[in-house]
N, C-alpha and C positions, 0 to 999 in steps of 0.2 A: 598494520603491524610492521615494526622496523627493528633492526638489530645493529648494534654497534659494539665492537670489541675494544675494550680499553687495556687489555693485557692478554698475553698468550695468543697473540696474532703474529705469526711468523717468528715466534720465539717459544721457549718451553719454560715459562715461569710467569707468575703474576696473573693467573686466570681471572678474567672479569669481563662479562658479556652482558650488555644492557639491552633488554627486550622491552619495547614500548608498545603497549596494546590497550585499547579501550581507555585511553587517558591515564594509564598506570605505568610506572617504571618498575620492571622486575629485573633485578640484578642476579645473573647466574654466576655464582662464585664471587669471591672477593679476595684474591690471592695476593701474597707478598711477592713483589718483583725481587729477584736475587741476582746479583751481579756485582759490577764495580761499585764501591761503597757510595760515592757521591751520586752517581747516576741512579742507584737503587733508591736512595733517600728521596731524591727529587721526584722520581717517577711515582713512588708510592704516595708521597704527599699530594702531588698533583692529581692523581687518580681519586684519592679520598675526597678532595675538595670538589671534584667534578661529579662524584657519585653519591655524595652525602644526602642528596634529596631523593634518592630511590625510595619507592614505597615499601619494598620488601626485598629480601635476599633469599634465594633458593641455593643451598650449599650442597655440592655433590659429595664432598668428603673432607676429611680433616687435615690433609697435608697442607703445610704452611703456604705452599705456592698456590693453593686454592682458597685458604681460609685466613691467612695471616695478616691481611690488611683490614680486616673487620674492625679491630680496635682503633685504627686511624680514622675510619668513617665515624665511629662513635665519638672520637675526640672532636670532630668537626660538626657534630650535631645529629648524626643518624640515630633514629629511635624506633625504626620499624621492626617487624618480626623477621626472624631468620629460620626458615623452614629447612629441616634436614632430618635424617634418621636419628633414632634415640642413641645409637652407639656413637654416631658422629658428634651429637650434642655433648655426650659424656667426654669424648676425646678432646673436643675443643675446650671443654672446661679446664683441662690441664695444659693443652698445647698453647693456647693464646696467652695464658698466664706465664708459661715458660718463655714464650717468644718476647713478651714484655720485659721479663727479667733479663733476658739476653740483650735486648735493645738497651736497657739501662746500664748493665754491667759492661758491655762493649764500649758504650759511650764514656763511661767512667774510666775504663782502662786506657783509652786513647788520650783522654784528658790528663790522667795521672802520669802517663809516660811521654807527654809532650809531643804526641803525634798529630798529624793534620786532622782537624775536626771538620765534619761535614755539616754540622748544624749547631745551634745554640742549646739544643736539648734533644733527648732521644725521640725517635719517630713517634712512639706512644708509650704510655706508662702502664704500670700494673693496675692502677685505678681504671684506666680506659678498658683494659681487658676484663676486669671484674664487672663493669657496666655492660659490656657486650654479652656476658654470660646470661644476663637477665632477659635477653631478647630471643633466646633460642626456643623454638617450638619443635619438639620431638615427634616424629611420625614413624609408624610401622611400615615395612615394605608392603607394597601393593594396596594400601588403603588410599581412598580418594579424599581430597581436601579442596574446598572452594577457597581460593586465596585472593580472588578479585572478581569483579563483574565479568562473567563470561570466561573465566579461567579456572580450570580444575587441575590440580596437581596430583600425580602419582609417582612415587619413588620406587624404582626397581633395583634389584641387587646388581651392582656393577662388577662384583667379583675382583675388585682391585685391592682394597684394604678393608679392615674391619669397618662396617657401616657405610661403605662407599655406595653411591647410588647413581643410577641412570635417571635423569630427570625427564619426566613425560608430562607435557602440558597439553590439555585439550582446550583449545581456544575458539570461542564463538565470537565472530566479528561480522557485522552486516548480514546476520542471518545464516552465515556459513560456519561450520565447525571444522577446524584443521587440527592435526596432532603434530606437535613439535617435540623432537627428542634431543637431549643434550647428553653426550656420553660422560662428561667430566673426564675421568681417566678410565678407559675400558680395560678390564682385567683379562685374565687368561683361563682357559679350561685346565682342569686336572692339576692345579697347583695346591700345595699343602695348606691346611688350616681353614681357609674360608671357602664358601660356596662358589660354583662356577657362575659366570655372568648370565643374567637373564637375556634371552634372545627376543628382540623386537621383531614382529612379523610384518607390521605395516605402519608407516609414518608418512606425513606430507613433507615435513622439513626435518633435517638432521644437522646438528652442530657436532662435529666429530673431531676428537683429538687425532693427531698425526705424528706423535712423538718419534716412533720408530719407523717412519716411512723409509723404504729402501734398505732396511736392515732386518735381519732375522736373528732371533735369539739362539744362543748355544743350546744344544740338547739338554733337557733337564735330567736325562738319564745319566749323564756324565758328571753331574755336580758333585756327587759324593767322592768319586775318584779324584777329581781336581782338588777338592778340599783336603783329602788325605795326603796328596802329594805336597801341597803347600805347607801343611802342618808338619809333615816329616822333614821338609827342608828347614823350617824354623827350629825344630828340635835338634837337627844336626848342627846348626850354627849357633845354638843357644840364643836365638833372636826372638824378638817380639813381632807378633802379627797385629798390625793396627788396622781395624776395619771401620771406616766411616760408614755409618748406617743411619737411615731415617729411624727416628725413635718409634714410629708406628709402622708395623707390619714387617719391615725389613729386619729390624733387630729381632723380633719374635721368630721370624722365619730362620734366621741364621742360628739362633739358640736352639730351635726345634731340630735342625739338622745336626748340630754338634751333639745334642742329647742322644739322637739315634746312633751316631757314630761311636760315642763312648759306650752306650748301652750294648751295642753289638760288637764291642771290643775291636773296632777298626782303627781307633786312635787311642793312645794312652790318656790317662786322667791328668792332663796338664791344666794349669790354672786358666780359667776363663773369667774375665771381668766385663760386666756390662756397666760402663761408666757414664751413665746418663740418668739423672733423676727423672727426666721426662719418660724415658723408656721404661723405667721401673714402674712409674705410675700408670703408663699405658698398658703394661702387662697386666696390672690389676684390673683394668677395664676390660681387657680381653677375657679375663676369667668370668666377668659379669655378663657377657653377651654370647652365650652358646648358640643363640638363634642364628648367628652369623657363620657358625662353623660347619664344615663338611662332616660327613658321617664318620670318617676315620678319626678326626680330632675329637668329636663328641664321644666316640667310643672310648678314647683314652681318658677323657675327663670323667664321663659318667659311668661307664661300665668297668673299666680297669682301675678307676680312681687314681690315675697317674697325673702328674703335673708336667705337661710337655715343656713348660718354661722354667722348670726348676730341677736341678740335679746336683750331685755331690761336688763336682769340680767347678761349679758356677757360683760366682759371687756378684751381687749387685752392690755397687758403691754409691752411696747417696751424698756423703758430705764432701766438701772441698778438700778437707784434710785427707780423706781416703783416696781421692783422685790424685792429689799431689804425691802421695806415698807410692803410687805406681811408678813414678819416675825412678825411684831408687831400687825397685825390685829387678832382679835379673831374670832373663829369659831361660827357657822358652815359656811364653805365655801368649794369650790372645786378649786384646783389648778392643771391645766394641763400643763406639762412642758416637754421639751426634754433634753437629748436624750432618745429614747425609751428603750435602754438597760441599762440606768443609768451609762454610762461610761464617760460622759462628759457633759458640759453645765450646765444650771441653775438648772436642776433637782437635781444635787448633793448637791447644797446649801439648797434646800428645804428639802431634805432627812436629811441632817446633822442637820437642825434646828427642825425637827418634828418627827424623827424616835424614839426618846426616850420618847415620850409622849403617854401614853396609851389611851388618848381620840381620838387620830388620827387614820386614816385608810390609808393604801397604797393599791391602787387598780391597780392590774397588768392586763393589757389588750393586751399585746403583747408577742410574743415568745422571750424568753431570752436565748441567747447563753451560752454555757458552759464557766465557768470562768469569767462571768460578774457579776457586783454588782446586776444587775436585777435578774439573776438566783438565787443568794443567798437569795434575798428578796422573790422571788416567792416560793422558797423552805422553807421559814420561818425560816432561820437561826437565832439563838438567838443573835449572835455577827456578825456584818458586818463591813467591813472597807470602810471608805469614805475618800478620799484624804490621804490614807495611815494610817489612825488612826482608832482604834476600837470604835464602838458605840453599845450600847445595844438596840436591837430592842424591844421596848415595844408597838409600834403602831401595830394595828391589820392588817393582810394582807388578802385581798380577791383577788381571781383569777377569771377572766371571759375570757375564751378562745374562746367564740362564735364570738368575733370581728375579729378573725384572717382573714387576707386577703389571706392566703395560703390555697390551697386545702388540705383537710385532707386526711387520708389514703384511705378511700373508694372513695372519690371524685377524687383523682389522679389515682387510679387504674381504675375506671370507664372511666376516660378520655383517658388513654392510650389504654384501651381495644377497643375503637372505631377507633383506627388508624390501617389501613391495610398496609401490605407490609414491616413491620419493620424487618430489618436484624440484627440490633444491637441497644441495649438500654444501655446508660451510665447513671448511677445514681450518682448525685452530690448533693451538698447543703443539706446534711443530716448527722447527727451523725451516727456512725456505726450501732447501734441497729435499728435506723429508716430506714436506707438504706436497711438493711437486711430484715426488715419486708416487704418493697415494693418489694424487689427481690423475696421473697418467694411467695407473692401474684401474681406477674406477671408470675412466672414460670408456674402457673396453667392455665393461659389464653393465654400466648404467647409462646407456645412450639416451634414454628419455629424460634423464635428470640433468639439471644445470648444476655444475660444480664450481665453487668459488673458493679460492684461498683468501681468507679474510685479511684485510689490511688494517693496521692499527687505526682506530678512531674514524674509520670510514663507515658511514651508515648505509645499510642495505634494506630496501623495502621488500617485504615478503607478501 
C-alpha cells in the first residue's frame, strides 16, 4: 500500500491523494487548485492527466477544492465510480455544473476584454461536468461498501458541510487488515445546522487536514454581537456589506444567523441579497437532506415548520440582470455572493463595483488560500487586482473567523488525541507553517506514531 498527494500537500487547495492497494488506484478527493490563474490552470490540467487512470474516486465532500477537478479527469477519459454520500452527490450535481459554467464564462470574459489568456479553451466544459454526474454512487453514513478486492469503505459524518464525510477504509493486504482514515475537512462540535463530527476511536493510519494549525477560532458566542456591530456601522454610513461566501454551508450559515437576528429584533429589516444561483440551488438541496441536520435545525423544519433559509427581508437573485441591478441600489444592504475565495463568479463584479467606496464594508467569513484575491482582501492590501486590473481598496475590511467549518488547532489536536493505535499520521491540506504547528503538538501526545507532513507528489509506503 502506498500514498501519493497530488494536491493539498503543504497547501490548502486542490485536495487529491492517490492510494494504491492490491493493484488498484483509489483517489481520495479530486479538488480544483485555486490560486494564480496560469498556475491554477496548468496544475489542474497536469493532475487530471496524471490521475485519469484511477480505478475509483472516494469523495469526502462537495467543496470545489475537493471535488472541482473531477470534470477535468472525465475530459481526459476517467470513467470509474465516484463514491460519496447522497447529499454530496446531490450537491456536486449542481456545483460541478456551476464550476464548468464559471470556467466557460471567465474564459469568454478574458477573451472579450482582450486580457491575457491562459489557454486555448476553458479547463473543462458543461458537457464534461454532465458526464461526471453519471459516475456518482451515493452512500448512506455508516454503511459498508466493498469497492475493491480487500477494500471496504465506510463514510462517517465529518460535521464540516452538508454531506461531508470522514473516509474509513478497511484494507486487507497480505493477510493483514489495517484501517485507514482520511478526514477530508474535519468539522467542529456545536455548530449550527449540521451534526457534530463522528469520533474515530481506533485507526492504523490517518490522513489529516491541518488547515488551521497554530490558530484558534474566535469564540462562536461573540458572533452575533460582531455581526450587529458591523451591520450598524453599514446602516450609519448607508453602505453596502459585501460578503464573499462559499455557496455551500457558509452562505446558509450566514443566512441562518441573519434570520435569527432579525427574528429577535436585534437588527432592522435591511435588504439582504443572496446573489449566487449556486447558493440558491444548494439551499434547496439542504432542505432535501434533514438527515444531516442537528436536532435544533430539524426542530425548526419539522416541528415549528419554519424555513431557516427564508425570511421577509431576504431575496435570492438568480438572473444576471438581477445581479447587475444591485450595482445601482443604494445602501444600506447586505450582498452575499460566491465564490468564497473571490477567485471567480459574481463576487468579482460586486467587489469591482464596491471596493473603492469607503462607505462599504467587505466581511470576510471564510479561510482564504494563499495567492487568492480573498487572501489579499483579508490581509487588507491597499491595492488589489480584479480581472487583472488594479483597484484601490477603500472599503473597510472586517474578518470573522468564528464561522469556520474547519476544526481549529486545538480542536484537531484534541480529535486526533482520542484515536488509539495510530502507526502513521500524514498531515495534508495545510500551509507549511500550519502543518508544522500540528506536527509539533501531536509529537507530544502521539509518541508511538510516526508523523509526516506530506510533500507534493512524493510516494510513501504504508
